[in-house]
C-alpha positions, -999 to +999 in steps of 0.1 A: -364+515+075-394+532+070-408+501+053-399+475+087-416+505+111-445+503+089-445+463+087-442+460+124-468+485+133-491+473+106-484+431+118-493+444+153-531+459+142-537+430+123-529+405+153-539+430+180-576+430+160-575+391+160-572+392+121-558+361+102-539+377+071-522+411+074-538+431+047-540+467+028-561+485+058-535+477+083-507+482+061-528+518+057-532+521+094-499+522+103-493+545+077-517+563+094-503+562+129-469+567+122-474+599+101-503+615+117-482+637+141-460+648+113-489+658+088-521+678+092-540+656+057-527+626+080-540+633+110-576+644+099-576+609+086-566+584+117-595+577+127-614+564+097-579+544+091-586+533+128-626+523+123-612+503+090-599+477+114-632+467+119-645+443+131-624+424+154-617+388+151-607+361+168-571+349+158-547+337+176-517+332+155-493+352+136-505+362+102-487+365+068-493+395+047-514+393+018-495+397-017-518+425-016-506+446+014-470+434+005-472+455-029-485+478-011-456+480+015-429+475-015-444+505-034-434+527-008-397+541-018-401+574+003-426+588+031-442+612+005-454+584-012-468+563+019-488+591+029-500+600-010-512+562-007-531+565+021-551+596+013-554+583-021-570+552-005-589+569+020-601+594-005-616+567-026-627+551+001-608+517+003-593+516+035-608+481+042 
């Protein structure tokens, strides 16, 4: 269930920003959005994850998932995995 929630949220983020592909940054934003009220560390980094969605694009179709975004989603076997991936990516500065 977690995977489908995050997948839908990442797709919505990509479509909402006019991006032609769902990338890791969209998946990480979906994690930040989903867990920001449950984990203080995530709440502190939510704005960073959101700013990684810039700049907006002009794409108006259904963006496919990049292979990297799919691998990232597939790596989440628990809530803790998803949160750890987000915190690790933002610590390394790889949100985008």
